[in-house]
Biopython code that builds the backbone (N, CA, C, O; Angstrom):
import numpy as np
from Bio.PDB.StructureBuilder import StructureBuilder

atoms = [
    (1, "MET", "N", (7.293, 46.340, -7.566)),
    (1, "MET", "CA", (7.544, 45.949, -6.198)),
    (1, "MET", "C", (7.546, 44.419, -6.108)),
    (1, "MET", "O", (6.678, 43.753, -6.672)),
    (2, "GLU", "N", (8.511, 43.888, -5.408)),
    (2, "GLU", "CA", (8.642, 42.439, -5.263)),
    (2, "GLU", "C", (7.646, 41.922, -4.231)),
    (2, "GLU", "O", (7.331, 42.588, -3.246)),
    (3, "GLN", "N", (7.157, 40.693, -4.497)),
    (3, "GLN", "CA", (6.209, 40.077, -3.572)),
    (3, "GLN", "C", (6.981, 39.400, -2.445)),
    (3, "GLN", "O", (7.898, 38.619, -2.696)),
    (4, "GLN", "N", (6.617, 39.695, -1.232)),
    (4, "GLN", "CA", (7.256, 39.074, -0.075)),
    (4, "GLN", "C", (6.505, 37.804, 0.294)),
    (4, "GLN", "O", (5.277, 37.739, 0.238)),
    (5, "ILE", "N", (7.284, 36.800, 0.673)),
    (5, "ILE", "CA", (6.689, 35.544, 1.127)),
    (5, "ILE", "C", (6.349, 35.708, 2.600)),
    (5, "ILE", "O", (7.227, 35.924, 3.435)),
    (6, "LYS", "N", (5.063, 35.601, 2.905)),
    (6, "LYS", "CA", (4.627, 35.783, 4.284)),
    (6, "LYS", "C", (3.998, 34.531, 4.870)),
    (6, "LYS", "O", (3.826, 34.425, 6.085)),
    (7, "LYS", "N", (3.652, 33.572, 3.999)),
    (7, "LYS", "CA", (3.053, 32.352, 4.499)),
    (7, "LYS", "C", (3.345, 31.201, 3.533)),
    (7, "LYS", "O", (3.728, 31.412, 2.382)),
    (8, "LEU", "N", (3.155, 30.000, 4.027)),
    (8, "LEU", "CA", (3.480, 28.793, 3.266)),
    (8, "LEU", "C", (2.742, 28.726, 1.934)),
    (8, "LEU", "O", (3.298, 28.262, 0.938)),
    (9, "ASP", "N", (1.501, 29.182, 1.911)),
    (9, "ASP", "CA", (0.710, 29.134, 0.684)),
    (9, "ASP", "C", (1.342, 29.929, -0.463)),
    (9, "ASP", "O", (1.074, 29.645, -1.630)),
    (10, "GLU", "N", (2.171, 30.911, -0.143)),
    (10, "GLU", "CA", (2.794, 31.749, -1.163)),
    (10, "GLU", "C", (4.142, 31.204, -1.637)),
    (10, "GLU", "O", (4.665, 31.641, -2.662)),
    (11, "LEU", "N", (4.695, 30.264, -0.902)),
    (11, "LEU", "CA", (6.019, 29.727, -1.228)),
    (11, "LEU", "C", (5.962, 28.941, -2.529)),
    (11, "LEU", "O", (5.120, 28.058, -2.691)),
    (12, "MET", "N", (6.859, 29.264, -3.457)),
    (12, "MET", "CA", (6.976, 28.607, -4.760)),
    (12, "MET", "C", (5.651, 28.649, -5.520)),
    (12, "MET", "O", (5.229, 27.664, -6.127)),
    (13, "ASP", "N", (5.015, 29.808, -5.470)),
    (13, "ASP", "CA", (3.747, 30.044, -6.169)),
    (13, "ASP", "C", (2.666, 29.050, -5.779)),
    (13, "ASP", "O", (1.831, 28.687, -6.608)),
    (14, "GLY", "N", (2.669, 28.603, -4.524)),
    (14, "GLY", "CA", (1.647, 27.691, -4.036)),
    (14, "GLY", "C", (1.921, 26.221, -4.303)),
    (14, "GLY", "O", (1.119, 25.366, -3.927)),
    (15, "ALA", "N", (3.053, 25.909, -4.954)),
    (15, "ALA", "CA", (3.370, 24.513, -5.293)),
    (15, "ALA", "C", (3.599, 23.655, -4.050)),
    (15, "ALA", "O", (3.273, 22.468, -4.054)),
    (16, "VAL", "N", (4.154, 24.238, -2.990)),
    (16, "VAL", "CA", (4.396, 23.468, -1.762)),
    (16, "VAL", "C", (3.062, 23.040, -1.149)),
    (16, "VAL", "O", (2.896, 21.887, -0.749)),
    (17, "THR", "N", (2.125, 23.966, -1.079)),
    (17, "THR", "CA", (0.801, 23.644, -0.546)),
    (17, "THR", "C", (0.105, 22.616, -1.428)),
    (17, "THR", "O", (-0.531, 21.693, -0.919)),
    (18, "GLU", "N", (0.219, 22.766, -2.737)),
    (18, "GLU", "CA", (-0.398, 21.815, -3.663)),
    (18, "GLU", "C", (0.151, 20.411, -3.458)),
    (18, "GLU", "O", (-0.612, 19.447, -3.423)),
    (19, "ARG", "N", (1.469, 20.287, -3.324)),
    (19, "ARG", "CA", (2.066, 18.963, -3.108)),
    (19, "ARG", "C", (1.684, 18.392, -1.749)),
    (19, "ARG", "O", (1.486, 17.184, -1.615)),
    (20, "PHE", "N", (1.579, 19.254, -0.739)),
    (20, "PHE", "CA", (1.135, 18.771, 0.567)),
    (20, "PHE", "C", (-0.283, 18.224, 0.472)),
    (20, "PHE", "O", (-0.579, 17.170, 1.035)),
    (21, "ASN", "N", (-1.158, 18.928, -0.232)),
    (21, "ASN", "CA", (-2.546, 18.480, -0.381)),
    (21, "ASN", "C", (-2.627, 17.147, -1.120)),
    (21, "ASN", "O", (-3.468, 16.312, -0.787)),
    (22, "ILE", "N", (-1.772, 16.936, -2.111)),
    (22, "ILE", "CA", (-1.715, 15.656, -2.826)),
    (22, "ILE", "C", (-1.268, 14.554, -1.864)),
    (22, "ILE", "O", (-1.836, 13.462, -1.858)),
    (23, "ALA", "N", (-0.248, 14.846, -1.053)),
    (23, "ALA", "CA", (0.251, 13.869, -0.073)),
    (23, "ALA", "C", (-0.824, 13.553, 0.966)),
    (23, "ALA", "O", (-0.983, 12.398, 1.360)),
    (24, "LEU", "N", (-1.548, 14.551, 1.401)),
    (24, "LEU", "CA", (-2.605, 14.346, 2.382)),
    (24, "LEU", "C", (-3.709, 13.459, 1.812)),
    (24, "LEU", "O", (-4.227, 12.588, 2.512)),
    (25, "ALA", "N", (-4.069, 13.672, 0.561)),
    (25, "ALA", "CA", (-5.079, 12.830, -0.084)),
    (25, "ALA", "C", (-4.604, 11.378, -0.158)),
    (25, "ALA", "O", (-5.391, 10.454, 0.046)),
    (26, "GLU", "N", (-3.306, 11.178, -0.453)),
    (26, "GLU", "CA", (-2.739, 9.823, -0.515)),
    (26, "GLU", "C", (-2.801, 9.139, 0.848)),
    (26, "GLU", "O", (-3.153, 7.963, 0.944)),
    (27, "VAL", "N", (-2.459, 9.877, 1.893)),
    (27, "VAL", "CA", (-2.471, 9.312, 3.243)),
    (27, "VAL", "C", (-3.903, 8.986, 3.680)),
    (27, "VAL", "O", (-4.147, 7.928, 4.261)),
    (28, "LEU", "N", (-4.837, 9.880, 3.407)),
    (28, "LEU", "CA", (-6.223, 9.641, 3.806)),
    (28, "LEU", "C", (-6.819, 8.457, 3.044)),
    (28, "LEU", "O", (-7.615, 7.700, 3.600)),
    (29, "GLU", "N", (-6.443, 8.296, 1.786)),
    (29, "GLU", "CA", (-6.893, 7.127, 1.024)),
    (29, "GLU", "C", (-6.346, 5.847, 1.655)),
    (29, "GLU", "O", (-7.044, 4.836, 1.730)),
    (30, "ASN", "N", (-5.092, 5.902, 2.107)),
    (30, "ASN", "CA", (-4.470, 4.749, 2.756)),
    (30, "ASN", "C", (-5.155, 4.431, 4.092)),
    (30, "ASN", "O", (-5.267, 3.262, 4.462)),
    (31, "VAL", "N", (-5.609, 5.449, 4.811)),
    (31, "VAL", "CA", (-6.303, 5.243, 6.083)),
    (31, "VAL", "C", (-7.568, 4.417, 5.858)),
    (31, "VAL", "O", (-7.893, 3.549, 6.667)),
    (32, "PHE", "N", (-8.277, 4.682, 4.770)),
    (32, "PHE", "CA", (-9.535, 3.992, 4.500)),
    (32, "PHE", "C", (-9.363, 2.716, 3.682)),
    (32, "PHE", "O", (-10.354, 2.076, 3.331)),
    (33, "ASP", "N", (-8.129, 2.336, 3.373)),
    (33, "ASP", "CA", (-7.883, 1.094, 2.645)),
    (33, "ASP", "C", (-8.092, -0.080, 3.610)),
    (33, "ASP", "O", (-7.359, -0.197, 4.592)),
    (34, "PRO", "N", (-9.074, -0.950, 3.351)),
    (34, "PRO", "CA", (-9.353, -2.044, 4.286)),
    (34, "PRO", "C", (-8.242, -3.091, 4.352)),
    (34, "PRO", "O", (-8.272, -3.966, 5.218)),
    (35, "ASN", "N", (-7.274, -3.014, 3.459)),
    (35, "ASN", "CA", (-6.161, -3.967, 3.465)),
    (35, "ASN", "C", (-5.015, -3.528, 4.365)),
    (35, "ASN", "O", (-4.024, -4.246, 4.497)),
    (36, "THR", "N", (-5.137, -2.359, 4.986)),
    (36, "THR", "CA", (-4.071, -1.859, 5.859)),
    (36, "THR", "C", (-4.523, -1.874, 7.313)),
    (36, "THR", "O", (-5.718, -1.911, 7.609)),
    (37, "ASP", "N", (-3.545, -1.845, 8.213)),
    (37, "ASP", "CA", (-3.818, -1.815, 9.654)),
    (37, "ASP", "C", (-4.416, -0.448, 9.998)),
    (37, "ASP", "O", (-3.776, 0.577, 9.762)),
    (38, "PRO", "N", (-5.634, -0.417, 10.551)),
    (38, "PRO", "CA", (-6.274, 0.871, 10.819)),
    (38, "PRO", "C", (-5.566, 1.708, 11.885)),
    (38, "PRO", "O", (-5.754, 2.923, 11.930)),
    (39, "GLU", "N", (-4.761, 1.087, 12.737)),
    (39, "GLU", "CA", (-4.113, 1.816, 13.822)),
    (39, "GLU", "C", (-2.669, 2.201, 13.519)),
    (39, "GLU", "O", (-2.013, 2.840, 14.342)),
    (40, "LYS", "N", (-2.172, 1.820, 12.352)),
    (40, "LYS", "CA", (-0.793, 2.135, 11.969)),
    (40, "LYS", "C", (-0.663, 3.645, 11.713)),
    (40, "LYS", "O", (-1.556, 4.255, 11.125)),
    (41, "VAL", "N", (0.424, 4.228, 12.145)),
    (41, "VAL", "CA", (0.663, 5.661, 11.971)),
    (41, "VAL", "C", (1.095, 5.941, 10.538)),
    (41, "VAL", "O", (1.971, 5.270, 9.993)),
    (42, "ARG", "N", (0.464, 6.939, 9.945)),
    (42, "ARG", "CA", (0.867, 7.432, 8.622)),
    (42, "ARG", "C", (1.556, 8.781, 8.836)),
    (42, "ARG", "O", (1.258, 9.485, 9.801)),
    (43, "LYS", "N", (2.486, 9.144, 7.930)),
    (43, "LYS", "CA", (3.238, 10.387, 8.121)),
    (43, "LYS", "C", (3.348, 11.168, 6.820)),
    (43, "LYS", "O", (3.437, 10.601, 5.732)),
    (44, "ILE", "N", (3.340, 12.482, 6.968)),
    (44, "ILE", "CA", (3.695, 13.388, 5.879)),
    (44, "ILE", "C", (4.834, 14.239, 6.420)),
    (44, "ILE", "O", (4.687, 14.934, 7.426)),
    (45, "GLN", "N", (5.960, 14.174, 5.743)),
    (45, "GLN", "CA", (7.125, 14.933, 6.189)),
    (45, "GLN", "C", (7.421, 16.005, 5.141)),
    (45, "GLN", "O", (7.714, 15.690, 3.988)),
    (46, "LEU", "N", (7.343, 17.258, 5.545)),
    (46, "LEU", "CA", (7.616, 18.388, 4.666)),
    (46, "LEU", "C", (8.956, 18.992, 5.073)),
    (46, "LEU", "O", (9.106, 19.497, 6.185)),
    (47, "ASN", "N", (9.916, 18.938, 4.171)),
    (47, "ASN", "CA", (11.240, 19.515, 4.423)),
    (47, "ASN", "C", (11.452, 20.694, 3.482)),
    (47, "ASN", "O", (11.276, 20.580, 2.269)),
    (48, "ILE", "N", (11.821, 21.794, 4.048)),
    (48, "ILE", "CA", (12.176, 22.962, 3.242)),
    (48, "ILE", "C", (13.595, 23.339, 3.625)),
    (48, "ILE", "O", (13.880, 23.653, 4.781)),
    (49, "SER", "N", (14.481, 23.303, 2.639)),
    (49, "SER", "CA", (15.872, 23.694, 2.898)),
    (49, "SER", "C", (16.130, 25.037, 2.224)),
    (49, "SER", "O", (15.662, 25.308, 1.118)),
    (50, "ILE", "N", (16.878, 25.851, 2.921)),
    (50, "ILE", "CA", (17.186, 27.205, 2.441)),
    (50, "ILE", "C", (18.698, 27.364, 2.458)),
    (50, "ILE", "O", (19.328, 27.300, 3.514)),
    (51, "LYS", "N", (19.281, 27.576, 1.265)),
    (51, "LYS", "CA", (20.734, 27.714, 1.149)),
    (51, "LYS", "C", (21.063, 29.119, 0.623)),
    (51, "LYS", "O", (20.922, 29.393, -0.568)),
    (52, "PRO", "N", (21.503, 30.000, 1.524)),
    (52, "PRO", "CA", (21.852, 31.358, 1.095)),
    (52, "PRO", "C", (23.180, 31.383, 0.333)),
    (52, "PRO", "O", (24.016, 30.495, 0.495)),
    (53, "ASN", "N", (23.363, 32.420, -0.505)),
    (53, "ASN", "CA", (24.653, 32.589, -1.178)),
    (53, "ASN", "C", (25.609, 33.351, -0.254)),
    (53, "ASN", "O", (25.231, 33.742, 0.850)),
    (54, "LYS", "N", (26.857, 33.559, -0.713)),
    (54, "LYS", "CA", (27.869, 34.210, 0.133)),
    (54, "LYS", "C", (27.473, 35.625, 0.528)),
    (54, "LYS", "O", (27.744, 36.062, 1.646)),
    (55, "ASN", "N", (26.836, 36.334, -0.388)),
    (55, "ASN", "CA", (26.471, 37.728, -0.100)),
    (55, "ASN", "C", (25.187, 37.846, 0.724)),
    (55, "ASN", "O", (24.835, 38.929, 1.189)),
    (56, "ARG", "N", (24.512, 36.746, 0.894)),
    (56, "ARG", "CA", (23.263, 36.711, 1.644)),
    (56, "ARG", "C", (22.164, 37.579, 1.030)),
    (56, "ARG", "O", (21.250, 38.036, 1.716)),
    (57, "ASP", "N", (22.281, 37.789, -0.274)),
    (57, "ASP", "CA", (21.250, 38.577, -0.937)),
    (57, "ASP", "C", (20.302, 37.696, -1.764)),
    (57, "ASP", "O", (19.376, 38.195, -2.402)),
    (58, "ALA", "N", (20.544, 36.397, -1.743)),
    (58, "ALA", "CA", (19.678, 35.440, -2.431)),
    (58, "ALA", "C", (19.832, 34.083, -1.737)),
    (58, "ALA", "O", (20.819, 33.826, -1.047)),
    (59, "ALA", "N", (18.858, 33.250, -1.934)),
    (59, "ALA", "CA", (18.911, 31.915, -1.330)),
    (59, "ALA", "C", (18.166, 30.935, -2.230)),
    (59, "ALA", "O", (17.194, 31.295, -2.894)),
    (60, "GLU", "N", (18.632, 29.708, -2.239)),
    (60, "GLU", "CA", (17.986, 28.625, -2.992)),
    (60, "GLU", "C", (17.048, 27.900, -2.036)),
    (60, "GLU", "O", (17.486, 27.349, -1.026)),
    (61, "PHE", "N", (15.751, 27.903, -2.358)),
    (61, "PHE", "CA", (14.750, 27.192, -1.568)),
    (61, "PHE", "C", (14.470, 25.858, -2.242)),
    (61, "PHE", "O", (14.247, 25.805, -3.451)),
    (62, "LYS", "N", (14.481, 24.792, -1.474)),
    (62, "LYS", "CA", (14.112, 23.468, -1.981)),
    (62, "LYS", "C", (13.075, 22.873, -1.053)),
    (62, "LYS", "O", (13.158, 22.995, 0.169)),
    (63, "SER", "N", (12.100, 22.230, -1.661)),
    (63, "SER", "CA", (11.030, 21.615, -0.891)),
    (63, "SER", "C", (10.947, 20.143, -1.255)),
    (63, "SER", "O", (11.042, 19.772, -2.425)),
    (64, "ASP", "N", (10.769, 19.312, -0.239)),
    (64, "ASP", "CA", (10.660, 17.879, -0.455)),
    (64, "ASP", "C", (9.582, 17.350, 0.479)),
    (64, "ASP", "O", (9.566, 17.663, 1.670)),
    (65, "ILE", "N", (8.679, 16.542, -0.076)),
    (65, "ILE", "CA", (7.615, 15.945, 0.732)),
    (65, "ILE", "C", (7.746, 14.436, 0.657)),
    (65, "ILE", "O", (7.848, 13.859, -0.425)),
    (66, "LYS", "N", (7.741, 13.805, 1.825)),
    (66, "LYS", "CA", (7.815, 12.342, 1.903)),
    (66, "LYS", "C", (6.561, 11.829, 2.600)),
    (66, "LYS", "O", (6.136, 12.359, 3.627)),
    (67, "VAL", "N", (5.987, 10.792, 2.020)),
    (67, "VAL", "CA", (4.776, 10.196, 2.558)),
    (67, "VAL", "C", (5.099, 8.792, 3.050)),
    (67, "VAL", "O", (5.741, 8.014, 2.344)),
    (68, "THR", "N", (4.657, 8.473, 4.251)),
    (68, "THR", "CA", (4.785, 7.123, 4.784)),
    (68, "THR", "C", (3.384, 6.602, 5.050)),
    (68, "THR", "O", (2.685, 7.085, 5.940)),
    (69, "CYS", "N", (2.984, 5.609, 4.265)),
    (69, "CYS", "CA", (1.668, 4.997, 4.421)),
    (69, "CYS", "C", (1.818, 3.626, 5.067)),
    (69, "CYS", "O", (2.920, 3.083, 5.145)),
    (70, "ALA", "N", (0.722, 3.084, 5.519)),
    (70, "ALA", "CA", (0.726, 1.740, 6.093)),
    (70, "ALA", "C", (0.783, 0.719, 4.966)),
    (70, "ALA", "O", (0.087, 0.855, 3.960)),
    (71, "SER", "N", (1.600, -0.286, 5.133)),
    (71, "SER", "CA", (1.697, -1.365, 4.151)),
    (71, "SER", "C", (0.468, -2.260, 4.267)),
    (71, "SER", "O", (-0.173, -2.315, 5.316)),
    (72, "PRO", "N", (0.148, -2.956, 3.190)),
    (72, "PRO", "CA", (-0.959, -3.910, 3.293)),
    (72, "PRO", "C", (-0.655, -4.960, 4.360)),
    (72, "PRO", "O", (0.490, -5.380, 4.531)),
    (73, "MET", "N", (-1.696, -5.371, 5.069)),
    (73, "MET", "CA", (-1.535, -6.396, 6.099)),
    (73, "MET", "C", (-1.232, -7.733, 5.425)),
    (73, "MET", "O", (-1.711, -7.986, 4.319)),
    (74, "PRO", "N", (-0.448, -8.586, 6.071)),
    (74, "PRO", "CA", (-0.168, -9.900, 5.491)),
    (74, "PRO", "C", (-1.439, -10.736, 5.416)),
    (74, "PRO", "O", (-2.326, -10.624, 6.262)),
    (75, "LEU", "N", (-1.509, -11.564, 4.401)),
    (75, "LEU", "CA", (-2.652, -12.460, 4.240)),
    (75, "LEU", "C", (-2.315, -13.813, 4.839)),
    (75, "LEU", "O", (-1.165, -14.250, 4.802)),
    (76, "SER", "N", (-3.316, -14.468, 5.386)),
    (76, "SER", "CA", (-3.101, -15.770, 5.987)),
    (76, "SER", "C", (-4.279, -16.673, 5.640)),
    (76, "SER", "O", (-5.431, -16.240, 5.671)),
    (77, "LYS", "N", (-3.989, -17.915, 5.313)),
    (77, "LYS", "CA", (-5.028, -18.885, 4.981)),
    (77, "LYS", "C", (-4.516, -20.260, 5.359)),
    (77, "LYS", "O", (-3.340, -20.563, 5.154)),
    (78, "THR", "N", (-5.381, -21.093, 5.908)),
    (78, "THR", "CA", (-5.001, -22.450, 6.253)),
    (78, "THR", "C", (-5.113, -23.320, 5.005)),
    (78, "THR", "O", (-6.119, -23.290, 4.296)),
    (79, "VAL", "N", (-4.061, -24.095, 4.752)),
    (79, "VAL", "CA", (-4.036, -25.017, 3.621)),
    (79, "VAL", "C", (-3.865, -26.423, 4.183)),
    (79, "VAL", "O", (-2.906, -26.708, 4.900)),
    (80, "LEU", "N", (-4.814, -27.296, 3.847)),
    (80, "LEU", "CA", (-4.761, -28.679, 4.305)),
    (80, "LEU", "C", (-3.890, -29.481, 3.346)),
    (80, "LEU", "O", (-4.058, -29.390, 2.130)),
    (81, "LEU", "N", (-2.962, -30.265, 3.886)),
    (81, "LEU", "CA", (-2.032, -31.045, 3.083)),
    (81, "LEU", "C", (-2.296, -32.531, 3.262)),
    (81, "LEU", "O", (-2.633, -32.996, 4.351)),
    (82, "ASN", "N", (-2.135, -33.262, 2.168)),
    (82, "ASN", "CA", (-2.326, -34.703, 2.201)),
    (82, "ASN", "C", (-1.391, -35.305, 1.164)),
    (82, "ASN", "O", (-1.023, -34.641, 0.194)),
    (83, "GLN", "N", (-1.004, -36.566, 1.368)),
    (83, "GLN", "CA", (-0.142, -37.240, 0.409)),
    (83, "GLN", "C", (-0.760, -38.588, 0.054)),
    (83, "GLN", "O", (-1.121, -39.381, 0.924)),
    (84, "ARG", "N", (-0.869, -38.819, -1.253)),
    (84, "ARG", "CA", (-1.399, -40.097, -1.721)),
    (84, "ARG", "C", (-0.315, -41.170, -1.614)),
    (84, "ARG", "O", (0.856, -40.871, -1.379)),
    (85, "ASP", "N", (-0.732, -42.425, -1.793)),
    (85, "ASP", "CA", (0.211, -43.548, -1.737)),
    (85, "ASP", "C", (1.283, -43.450, -2.822)),
    (85, "ASP", "O", (2.396, -43.941, -2.632)),
    (86, "ASP", "N", (0.960, -42.815, -3.971)),
    (86, "ASP", "CA", (1.931, -42.700, -5.066)),
    (86, "ASP", "C", (2.889, -41.516, -4.871)),
    (86, "ASP", "O", (3.746, -41.272, -5.721)),
    (87, "GLY", "N", (2.751, -40.779, -3.760)),
    (87, "GLY", "CA", (3.658, -39.671, -3.461)),
    (87, "GLY", "C", (3.132, -38.308, -3.877)),
    (87, "GLY", "O", (3.753, -37.291, -3.569)),
    (88, "THR", "N", (2.003, -38.263, -4.570)),
    (88, "THR", "CA", (1.428, -36.986, -4.977)),
    (88, "THR", "C", (0.938, -36.232, -3.741)),
    (88, "THR", "O", (0.218, -36.782, -2.907)),
    (89, "VAL", "N", (1.335, -34.979, -3.639)),
    (89, "VAL", "CA", (0.915, -34.132, -2.532)),
    (89, "VAL", "C", (-0.287, -33.312, -2.985)),
    (89, "VAL", "O", (-0.294, -32.760, -4.085)),
    (90, "ILE", "N", (-1.295, -33.239, -2.133)),
    (90, "ILE", "CA", (-2.497, -32.472, -2.435)),
    (90, "ILE", "C", (-2.610, -31.352, -1.408)),
    (90, "ILE", "O", (-2.602, -31.590, -0.200)),
    (91, "ALA", "N", (-2.713, -30.129, -1.913)),
    (91, "ALA", "CA", (-2.902, -28.961, -1.054)),
    (91, "ALA", "C", (-4.296, -28.415, -1.318)),
    (91, "ALA", "O", (-4.623, -28.064, -2.452)),
    (92, "THR", "N", (-5.118, -28.343, -0.278)),
    (92, "THR", "CA", (-6.490, -27.858, -0.405)),
    (92, "THR", "C", (-6.677, -26.652, 0.500)),
    (92, "THR", "O", (-6.441, -26.719, 1.706)),
    (93, "GLU", "N", (-7.105, -25.546, -0.103)),
    (93, "GLU", "CA", (-7.325, -24.329, 0.666)),
    (93, "GLU", "C", (-8.579, -24.492, 1.518)),
    (93, "GLU", "O", (-9.646, -24.835, 1.008)),
    (94, "ARG", "N", (-8.444, -24.246, 2.809)),
    (94, "ARG", "CA", (-9.577, -24.373, 3.721)),
    (94, "ARG", "C", (-10.540, -23.209, 3.473)),
    (94, "ARG", "O", (-10.113, -22.067, 3.303)),
    (95, "THR", "N", (-11.812, -23.502, 3.453)),
    (95, "THR", "CA", (-12.812, -22.473, 3.199)),
    (95, "THR", "C", (-13.978, -22.628, 4.161)),
    (95, "THR", "O", (-14.205, -23.709, 4.703)),
    (96, "THR", "N", (-14.708, -21.556, 4.368)),
    (96, "THR", "CA", (-15.881, -21.601, 5.235)),
    (96, "THR", "C", (-17.145, -21.903, 4.444)),
    (96, "THR", "O", (-18.226, -22.056, 5.012)),
    (97, "VAL", "N", (-16.996, -21.986, 3.122)),
    (97, "VAL", "CA", (-18.150, -22.278, 2.270)),
    (97, "VAL", "C", (-18.435, -23.771, 2.324)),
    (97, "VAL", "O", (-17.532, -24.575, 2.092)),
    (98, "PRO", "N", (-19.674, -24.163, 2.625)),
    (98, "PRO", "CA", (-19.988, -25.591, 2.681)),
    (98, "PRO", "C", (-19.893, -26.251, 1.312)),
    (98, "PRO", "O", (-20.174, -25.617, 0.295)),
    (99, "ALA", "N", (-19.504, -27.501, 1.283)),
    (99, "ALA", "CA", (-19.400, -28.240, 0.025)),
    (99, "ALA", "C", (-20.758, -28.266, -0.669)),
    (99, "ALA", "O", (-21.781, -28.497, -0.025)),
    (100, "GLY", "N", (-20.769, -28.030, -1.975)),
    (100, "GLY", "CA", (-22.006, -28.046, -2.743)),
    (100, "GLY", "C", (-22.729, -26.716, -2.783)),
    (100, "GLY", "O", (-23.775, -26.605, -3.422)),
    (101, "GLN", "N", (-22.191, -25.691, -2.107)),
    (101, "GLN", "CA", (-22.806, -24.361, -2.112)),
    (101, "GLN", "C", (-22.801, -23.805, -3.529)),
    (101, "GLN", "O", (-21.827, -23.989, -4.258)),
    (102, "LEU", "N", (-23.871, -23.130, -3.931)),
    (102, "LEU", "CA", (-23.954, -22.533, -5.262)),
    (102, "LEU", "C", (-23.471, -21.089, -5.202)),
    (102, "LEU", "O", (-23.720, -20.370, -4.235)),
    (103, "ASP", "N", (-22.765, -20.678, -6.276)),
    (103, "ASP", "CA", (-22.337, -19.290, -6.351)),
    (103, "ASP", "C", (-23.442, -18.444, -6.995)),
    (103, "ASP", "O", (-24.520, -18.967, -7.278)),
    (104, "MET", "N", (-23.204, -17.176, -7.227)),
    (104, "MET", "CA", (-24.203, -16.267, -7.775)),
    (104, "MET", "C", (-24.659, -16.657, -9.180)),
    (104, "MET", "O", (-25.751, -16.281, -9.606)),
    (105, "TYR", "N", (-23.838, -17.398, -9.891)),
    (105, "TYR", "CA", (-24.141, -17.757, -11.276)),
    (105, "TYR", "C", (-24.704, -19.170, -11.401)),
    (105, "TYR", "O", (-24.899, -19.658, -12.513)),
    (106, "GLY", "N", (-24.963, -19.825, -10.285)),
    (106, "GLY", "CA", (-25.549, -21.150, -10.299)),
    (106, "GLY", "C", (-24.538, -22.283, -10.334)),
    (106, "GLY", "O", (-24.918, -23.453, -10.329)),
    (107, "GLY", "N", (-23.256, -21.949, -10.368)),
    (107, "GLY", "CA", (-22.204, -22.968, -10.356)),
    (107, "GLY", "C", (-21.891, -23.407, -8.941)),
    (107, "GLY", "O", (-22.132, -22.670, -7.985)),
    (108, "GLU", "N", (-21.364, -24.586, -8.813)),
    (108, "GLU", "CA", (-21.025, -25.111, -7.492)),
    (108, "GLU", "C", (-19.662, -24.575, -7.061)),
    (108, "GLU", "O", (-18.694, -24.607, -7.821)),
    (109, "VAL", "N", (-19.609, -24.084, -5.829)),
    (109, "VAL", "CA", (-18.363, -23.568, -5.266)),
    (109, "VAL", "C", (-17.551, -24.749, -4.756)),
    (109, "VAL", "O", (-18.064, -25.592, -4.020)),
    (110, "SER", "N", (-16.292, -24.807, -5.145)),
    (110, "SER", "CA", (-15.422, -25.871, -4.658)),
    (110, "SER", "C", (-14.125, -25.256, -4.151)),
    (110, "SER", "O", (-13.725, -24.190, -4.618)),
    (111, "PRO", "N", (-13.468, -25.908, -3.209)),
    (111, "PRO", "CA", (-12.216, -25.357, -2.686)),
    (111, "PRO", "C", (-11.121, -25.392, -3.743)),
    (111, "PRO", "O", (-11.168, -26.181, -4.687)),
    (112, "ASN", "N", (-10.136, -24.519, -3.564)),
    (112, "ASN", "CA", (-8.992, -24.469, -4.459)),
    (112, "ASN", "C", (-8.061, -25.632, -4.111)),
    (112, "ASN", "O", (-7.516, -25.690, -3.009)),
    (113, "VAL", "N", (-7.882, -26.561, -5.063)),
    (113, "VAL", "CA", (-7.063, -27.753, -4.827)),
    (113, "VAL", "C", (-5.922, -27.769, -5.832)),
    (113, "VAL", "O", (-6.135, -27.572, -7.029)),
    (114, "VAL", "N", (-4.702, -28.005, -5.339)),
    (114, "VAL", "CA", (-3.528, -28.102, -6.194)),
    (114, "VAL", "C", (-2.855, -29.435, -5.914)),
    (114, "VAL", "O", (-2.659, -29.808, -4.757)),
    (115, "GLU", "N", (-2.498, -30.159, -6.985)),
    (115, "GLU", "CA", (-1.806, -31.439, -6.826)),
    (115, "GLU", "C", (-0.369, -31.294, -7.316)),
    (115, "GLU", "O", (-0.111, -30.695, -8.360)),
    (116, "PHE", "N", (0.562, -31.853, -6.544)),
    (116, "PHE", "CA", (1.971, -31.836, -6.887)),
    (116, "PHE", "C", (2.432, -33.281, -7.054)),
    (116, "PHE", "O", (2.628, -33.996, -6.071)),
    (117, "ASP", "N", (2.602, -33.701, -8.294)),
    (117, "ASP", "CA", (3.040, -35.074, -8.579)),
    (117, "ASP", "C", (4.558, -35.100, -8.549)),
    (117, "ASP", "O", (5.201, -34.481, -9.397)),
    (118, "LYS", "N", (5.135, -35.797, -7.599)),
    (118, "LYS", "CA", (6.607, -35.785, -7.453)),
    (118, "LYS", "C", (7.272, -36.458, -8.643)),
    (118, "LYS", "O", (8.432, -36.156, -8.923)),
    (119, "HIS", "N", (6.599, -37.356, -9.358)),
    (119, "HIS", "CA", (7.190, -38.021, -10.520)),
    (119, "HIS", "C", (7.328, -37.069, -11.701)),
    (119, "HIS", "O", (8.261, -37.199, -12.493)),
    (120, "LYS", "N", (6.402, -36.106, -11.831)),
    (120, "LYS", "CA", (6.449, -35.145, -12.940)),
    (120, "LYS", "C", (7.432, -34.010, -12.643)),
    (120, "LYS", "O", (7.914, -33.356, -13.567)),
    (121, "ALA", "N", (7.728, -33.775, -11.391)),
    (121, "ALA", "CA", (8.611, -32.698, -11.014)),
    (121, "ALA", "C", (10.078, -33.009, -11.320)),
    (121, "ALA", "O", (10.896, -32.094, -11.415)),
    (122, "GLN", "N", (10.407, -34.265, -11.471)),
    (122, "GLN", "CA", (11.820, -34.633, -11.675)),
    (122, "GLN", "C", (12.232, -34.603, -13.097)),
    (122, "GLN", "O", (13.387, -34.889, -13.411)),
]
sb = StructureBuilder()
sb.init_structure("model")
sb.init_model(0)
sb.init_chain("A")
sb.init_seg("    ")
for serial, (resi, resn, name, xyz) in enumerate(atoms, 1):
    if name == "N":
        sb.init_residue(resn, " ", resi, " ")
    sb.init_atom(name, np.array(xyz, "f"), 0.0, 1.0, " ", f" {name:<3s}", serial, name[0])
structure = sb.get_structure()
């Protein structure tokens, strides 16, 4: 006797439900990712297409799951710019750490500074 499909869990030997559960885990992980917008809508789209043959005695079932997660939020940081008399540009990342603060390993924390010498760039 042939098994009749009566619910989604039985479709494709449970593979559709398994893939949905994988997609749900991905979306829930994205919800708790602190780098994403907590209020952004996430989506799981389950498409099942059924294409019968001419005699209508068989049909091709296809299942496709699409996940839409929230993208990481853009990062923003203030960078202080200065130019020396010789034309060298200095970019210093602004930080809330006071100058001379010690890190966990006893080293002094300093801001990230990058110098752009216009004479070397040419």
